[in-house]
C-alpha positions as CSV (number, residue, x, y, z in Angstrom):
1,X,0.1,-0.2,-0.1
2,X,1.5,3.3,-0.8
3,X,0.5,6.7,0.7
4,X,-2.0,8.1,-1.1
5,X,-1.8,12.1,-1.4
6,X,-3.6,14.7,-2.5
7,X,-3.7,16.6,-5.9
8,X,-5.6,19.1,-7.1
9,X,-6.9,21.0,-10.3
10,X,-9.9,22.7,-11.4
11,X,-11.1,26.3,-12.7
12,X,-9.2,29.0,-10.8
13,X,-12.5,30.6,-10.0
14,X,-14.0,27.9,-8.4
15,X,-11.1,26.1,-6.6
16,X,-9.3,29.1,-5.0
17,X,-10.9,28.6,-1.5
18,X,-10.7,24.7,-1.8
19,X,-6.7,25.3,-2.0
20,X,-6.6,27.7,0.8
21,X,-8.3,25.3,2.6
22,X,-6.1,22.3,1.5
23,X,-2.9,23.7,0.9
24,X,-0.9,23.9,4.2
25,X,3.0,24.8,4.6
26,X,3.5,20.9,4.7
27,X,5.1,19.2,2.0
28,X,2.1,16.7,1.0
29,X,-0.2,19.8,0.0
30,X,-3.1,19.4,-2.6
31,X,-0.1,20.9,-5.0
32,X,2.9,19.7,-3.2
33,X,5.9,22.2,-3.5
34,X,8.8,20.8,-5.2
35,X,11.8,22.3,-2.7
36,X,15.2,23.9,-4.2
37,X,18.3,21.8,-3.7
38,X,20.1,21.9,-0.2
39,X,23.2,20.7,1.2
40,X,22.3,17.5,2.8
41,X,24.4,16.0,5.7
42,X,25.2,12.3,6.2
43,X,22.3,10.6,7.5
44,X,22.3,9.5,11.1
45,X,20.0,6.9,12.9
46,X,18.6,7.7,16.5
47,X,16.8,4.3,16.4
48,X,17.3,1.3,18.6
49,X,19.5,-1.7,17.6
50,X,16.9,-3.8,17.4
51,X,14.7,-2.2,14.7
52,X,17.0,0.2,13.0
53,X,15.9,1.8,9.7
54,X,18.7,2.7,7.4
55,X,19.7,4.6,4.4
56,X,20.7,2.3,1.6
57,X,21.1,4.6,-1.1
58,X,20.6,8.4,-2.5
59,X,19.5,8.7,-5.8
60,X,20.9,12.0,-7.3
61,X,18.3,13.6,-9.9
62,X,19.2,16.7,-10.5
63,X,19.2,17.9,-13.8
64,X,20.6,20.5,-16.0
65,X,18.9,24.0,-16.1
66,X,18.4,24.1,-12.6
67,X,15.5,21.4,-12.8
68,X,15.6,18.9,-9.8
69,X,12.7,16.2,-8.5
70,X,9.7,17.6,-7.6
71,X,6.6,15.0,-7.1
72,X,7.5,11.3,-7.4
73,X,5.8,7.9,-7.2
74,X,7.4,4.5,-6.9
75,X,6.1,1.3,-8.8
76,X,6.3,-0.9,-5.9
77,X,8.7,-4.2,-6.9
78,X,8.8,-3.0,-10.4
79,X,11.9,-1.3,-9.8
80,X,11.4,2.0,-11.1
81,X,9.6,5.4,-10.3
82,X,8.2,8.2,-12.0
83,X,9.3,11.8,-11.2
84,X,7.7,14.9,-11.9
85,X,10.4,17.7,-13.1
86,X,10.7,20.7,-11.2
87,X,11.2,23.8,-13.3
88,X,10.6,27.0,-11.3
89,X,8.8,29.6,-13.5
90,X,9.7,29.2,-17.4
91,X,11.7,26.4,-18.9
92,X,14.1,28.2,-21.1
93,X,16.1,25.0,-22.0
94,X,12.8,23.1,-23.3
95,X,9.4,22.0,-21.9
96,X,8.6,20.4,-18.6
97,X,9.1,16.6,-18.5
98,X,8.7,13.6,-16.6
99,X,11.3,10.9,-15.8
100,X,11.2,7.3,-15.4
101,X,14.4,6.4,-13.0
102,X,16.1,3.0,-12.0
103,X,15.1,2.8,-8.6
104,X,18.5,1.3,-7.7
105,X,20.8,3.2,-9.6
106,X,18.9,6.4,-9.9
107,X,19.7,6.5,-13.7
108,X,17.3,8.3,-15.9
109,X,15.9,5.5,-18.1
110,X,13.5,7.6,-20.1
111,X,12.7,11.3,-20.2
112,X,9.4,12.2,-21.6
113,X,9.2,16.2,-22.8
114,X,5.5,17.1,-22.2
115,X,5.0,20.4,-23.9
116,X,1.1,20.7,-22.9
117,X,1.7,20.2,-18.9
118,X,1.8,23.7,-18.4
119,X,2.6,23.4,-15.1
120,X,5.9,26.0,-14.8
121,X,3.5,28.5,-15.8
122,X,0.4,27.7,-13.8
123,X,0.5,30.4,-10.7
124,X,-1.2,27.7,-8.4
125,X,1.6,25.0,-8.8
126,X,4.6,26.6,-6.8
127,X,7.8,24.7,-8.4
128,X,6.6,24.0,-11.6
129,X,6.4,20.3,-10.9
130,X,3.2,18.4,-12.1
131,X,1.2,17.8,-9.1
132,X,-1.0,14.8,-10.5
133,X,1.2,11.6,-10.9
134,X,0.1,8.0,-10.5
135,X,2.1,4.6,-11.8
136,X,0.9,1.4,-12.7
137,X,3.8,-1.3,-11.9
138,X,2.1,-4.2,-13.5
139,X,1.1,-2.4,-16.6
140,X,4.5,-0.7,-16.7
141,X,2.7,2.7,-17.1
142,X,2.8,6.4,-15.5
143,X,-0.1,8.8,-15.7
144,X,0.2,12.3,-15.5
145,X,-2.4,15.2,-15.8
146,X,-1.9,18.7,-17.6
147,X,-2.1,21.0,-15.2
148,X,-4.0,23.7,-17.6
149,X,-5.6,21.4,-19.9
150,X,-8.0,18.5,-19.6
151,X,-5.6,16.0,-20.6
152,X,-4.3,13.0,-19.1
153,X,-0.9,11.3,-20.6
154,X,-0.4,7.7,-20.5
155,X,3.5,7.1,-20.6
156,X,5.4,3.5,-21.2
157,X,7.8,2.8,-18.2
158,X,10.1,1.4,-20.6
159,X,9.4,2.6,-24.2
160,X,8.7,5.8,-25.8
161,X,5.3,5.8,-26.2
162,X,2.8,8.7,-24.9
163,X,-0.8,8.4,-25.5
164,X,-3.3,11.4,-24.7
165,X,-6.6,10.9,-23.1
166,X,-8.8,13.6,-23.4
167,X,-11.2,14.3,-20.6
168,X,-14.3,16.5,-19.5
169,X,-12.3,19.0,-17.3
170,X,-8.8,19.3,-15.7
171,X,-7.9,16.7,-13.1
172,X,-7.8,17.0,-9.4
173,X,-6.5,13.5,-8.5
174,X,-5.6,10.4,-10.0
175,X,-5.8,7.0,-8.6
176,X,-5.0,3.4,-10.4
177,X,-6.8,0.2,-9.0
178,X,-4.4,-2.5,-11.2
179,X,-6.7,-5.3,-9.8
180,X,-9.7,-4.2,-11.6
181,X,-7.8,-2.6,-14.8
182,X,-9.3,1.0,-13.4
183,X,-8.4,4.6,-13.2
184,X,-10.1,6.8,-11.3
185,X,-10.0,10.5,-11.7
186,X,-11.7,13.2,-10.3
187,X,-12.9,16.3,-12.2
188,X,-15.0,18.8,-10.3
189,X,-18.1,17.5,-8.8
190,X,-17.6,14.4,-10.9
191,X,-15.5,11.0,-10.6
192,X,-14.8,9.1,-13.6
193,X,-13.7,5.5,-14.0
194,X,-11.4,4.5,-16.9
195,X,-10.7,1.3,-18.1
196,X,-6.9,1.3,-18.3
197,X,-6.8,-0.9,-21.3
198,X,-8.2,1.6,-23.5
199,X,-8.8,4.4,-21.3
200,X,-12.3,4.8,-22.4
201,X,-15.1,6.3,-19.6
202,X,-16.7,3.2,-18.4
203,X,-18.4,5.1,-15.0
204,X,-19.4,8.3,-13.7
205,X,-20.6,9.3,-10.4
206,X,-21.8,12.8,-9.1
207,X,-20.5,14.2,-5.7
208,X,-22.3,16.7,-3.8
209,X,-19.3,18.8,-3.7
210,X,-15.9,19.6,-5.3
211,X,-13.8,16.5,-4.5
212,X,-10.0,15.8,-4.3
213,X,-7.6,12.7,-4.0
214,X,-9.1,9.7,-4.8
215,X,-7.9,6.6,-2.2
216,X,-8.6,3.2,-3.4
217,X,-8.6,0.2,-1.4
218,X,-9.8,-2.8,-3.3
219,X,-13.4,-1.9,-4.7
220,X,-13.8,0.9,-2.1
221,X,-12.9,4.5,-3.3
222,X,-12.8,7.6,-0.7
223,X,-12.4,10.8,-2.0
224,X,-11.7,13.8,0.2
225,X,-13.9,16.8,0.4
226,X,-13.1,18.3,3.8
227,X,-15.0,18.8,6.0
228,X,-16.5,15.3,4.3
229,X,-15.2,12.3,2.7
230,X,-17.6,10.5,0.3
231,X,-17.2,6.6,0.0
232,X,-17.8,5.0,-3.4
233,X,-18.1,1.2,-4.0
234,X,-16.0,0.8,-7.7
235,X,-18.0,-2.3,-8.4
236,X,-21.2,-0.8,-8.4
237,X,-19.9,2.6,-9.2
238,X,-22.8,4.0,-6.9
239,X,-22.0,6.5,-3.8
240,X,-22.2,4.4,-0.6
241,X,-22.5,7.0,1.9
242,X,-20.3,10.4,3.3
243,X,-18.9,10.8,6.9
244,X,-17.4,13.7,8.8
245,X,-13.6,14.4,8.6
246,X,-11.8,17.3,10.1
247,X,-12.2,20.6,8.3
248,X,-8.3,21.2,8.0
249,X,-7.4,17.7,6.6
250,X,-4.9,18.0,3.9
251,X,-3.8,14.7,3.3
252,X,-4.6,10.9,4.2
253,X,-3.7,7.3,3.4
254,X,-5.3,3.9,3.5
255,X,-4.0,1.1,6.0
256,X,-5.2,-2.1,3.9
257,X,-4.0,-4.0,6.7
258,X,-6.7,-2.5,9.2
259,X,-9.0,-1.2,6.7
260,X,-9.1,2.4,7.9
261,X,-7.8,5.8,6.8
262,X,-5.4,8.3,8.5
263,X,-6.1,11.6,8.0
264,X,-3.2,14.3,8.7
265,X,-3.1,18.0,8.6
266,X,0.6,19.2,8.6
267,X,2.3,20.7,11.7
268,X,-0.8,19.3,13.5
269,X,0.0,17.1,16.6
270,X,-3.1,15.0,15.9
271,X,-4.0,12.4,13.0
272,X,-7.6,11.2,12.9
273,X,-8.2,7.5,12.1
274,X,-11.6,6.8,10.4
275,X,-12.7,3.0,9.6
276,X,-13.5,2.3,5.8
277,X,-17.3,2.8,6.5
278,X,-16.9,6.4,7.8
279,X,-17.0,5.7,11.4
280,X,-14.6,7.5,13.7
281,X,-12.1,5.4,15.3
282,X,-10.5,8.5,17.5
283,X,-7.5,10.8,17.3
284,X,-3.7,10.1,18.2
285,X,-1.3,12.3,19.3
286,X,2.1,12.7,17.2
287,X,5.1,14.8,16.9
288,X,3.8,18.4,15.8
289,X,6.6,19.0,13.4
290,X,5.1,16.2,11.0
291,X,4.7,17.7,7.3
292,X,1.4,16.5,5.8
293,X,2.9,13.2,4.3
294,X,2.3,9.9,5.4
295,X,2.6,6.1,3.8
296,X,1.8,2.7,5.5
297,X,3.4,-0.6,5.0
298,X,0.3,-2.8,6.1
299,X,2.6,-6.2,6.0
300,X,5.1,-4.7,8.6
301,X,2.5,-2.6,10.6
302,X,4.7,0.6,10.0
303,X,3.4,4.1,9.4
304,X,6.4,6.6,8.0
305,X,5.9,10.5,8.4
306,X,8.6,13.0,7.9
307,X,9.4,16.1,9.6
308,X,10.3,19.5,8.7
309,X,13.7,19.1,10.4
310,X,14.9,16.3,8.2
311,X,13.6,12.9,10.3
312,X,11.7,10.5,9.5
313,X,9.0,8.7,12.0
314,X,8.3,5.2,12.3
315,X,5.3,4.5,14.2
316,X,3.3,1.6,14.9
317,X,0.0,1.3,12.5
318,X,-1.8,-0.5,15.8
319,X,-1.8,2.9,18.0
320,X,0.5,5.4,16.2
321,X,3.2,5.4,19.0
322,X,6.7,6.6,17.2
323,X,8.4,3.0,17.3
324,X,11.9,4.6,15.9
325,X,13.0,7.6,14.0
326,X,16.0,8.4,11.3
327,X,17.7,11.9,10.6
328,X,18.3,11.9,6.8
329,X,18.6,15.9,6.3
330,X,19.6,19.0,7.8
331,X,16.7,20.6,5.8
332,X,12.8,19.4,5.6
333,X,11.7,16.3,3.5
334,X,9.2,17.4,1.2
335,X,7.7,14.0,-0.4
336,X,7.3,10.5,0.5
337,X,6.3,7.2,-1.4
338,X,6.5,3.8,-0.1
339,X,7.8,0.3,-1.9
340,X,5.6,-2.0,0.3
341,X,7.0,-5.1,-1.7
342,X,10.6,-4.4,-1.1
343,X,9.9,-2.6,2.7
344,X,11.3,0.8,1.7
345,X,10.8,4.3,1.8
346,X,11.6,6.8,-0.6
347,X,12.2,10.7,0.9
348,X,12.8,13.6,-0.9
349,X,14.8,16.4,0.1
350,X,14.9,18.5,-2.7
351,X,18.2,17.5,-3.6
352,X,17.7,13.9,-4.2
353,X,15.6,10.7,-2.7
354,X,16.7,8.9,0.0
355,X,16.0,5.5,0.2
356,X,15.4,3.9,3.5
357,X,14.6,0.3,4.8
358,X,11.6,0.1,6.9
359,X,12.3,-1.5,10.3
360,X,10.4,-4.8,11.3
C-alpha cells in the first residue's frame, strides 16, 4: 500500500477557496511544493539496534538548467519510479518533463518532454512540478495530468510511447486500481472511472461537492472534500455514503491491513483515524513538526511520516506510537512514497531521494 496523497486541479475561480483550505505549509499539499536543492549531511539514525531503519542509498536526480526532482511515485516491486520534473518559472531550455528512473541506481531510463503540461506557467503550482502523478507497475505505465488542459498523459515506463486521453475537465486527482483494470480520476464534482486498457470512460459518479484525492482500497474509493469524505463502491459505481472528517484535513492514507484511513494536517499534533465505513475511530497524538505526508506498510504494521527538520518517524499502525526515527537531512523532507513489496520508504529533500529500509 502506498501513501495516497492530495492532488488538485480545476477552474481557478471555483477552486481558490478549496486550495486555501487544503494547501498547508507542509510537503503533502494538494499541489505539493517542489523544494530547491540544499546541502545534505550524512544521514544518522536515532533508532534502537533491534529495529533500525537505514539509508540504503541516495538517488541524485538534479538535471541541467536548475531542474530537480519534484513529486514522484514508486512502482512497488517493479524497480522504477516516475518523477515529475520541477522547473520554477519558465523552462528556457525546453518543455517540462516526466522522468522514469531506475530505483536502484537513480539512472534516468526515459525522459518524456510534455509541452502541453503547463505546470511551470501555472501560478497555482509552486515549483512547476506536475502534481498529478500515478503509476501502474503491473502494466508498466505512468499517468500524469496537464495543469492547464483537460488531458491525461499515459506513458510507458520502458518504451517511448505517449498516449493522450482527453477528459471533460481538468483533473483534481488520479488513482490506479491495477486489480480491476481501472483508473479513477476526479474532475470537479464528478468521479470518472476509466478502463486502463483503452482509457474509455466506463463510469461517472456525481459528488455533492468538489472532490479531491481519490484513495482506493479494493472496491472502495474514498474522495476527500473537507469537512466531508465521500465513500464510493468501485464495482457498483455508486456513492455509498459520506462521512465527517476534520475541516483542516490535507492528506490521507489507507491502511489496507487494518481497513481504515489516517487523516492529517501538516504541523498538527493529531492524526485522525477513520474506519472505511466512515466511522470515527478517534485521534492519536504525534510529533507536531510532521509535514503532511504519510505512507503505510500494512504487512510491517508501520506508518512513516517526515518532519520539517529532516527526520523520518516510524510509527506502529496499531496505536500510532513512535517506534523509531531516522535523521536523513538538515533540511525538510518534502515528499514520501513507499515500496511496500520491498519495504522501502523513498524520501525527497529537494536535492535527491533517499531510499530507507522499513524496520520490522
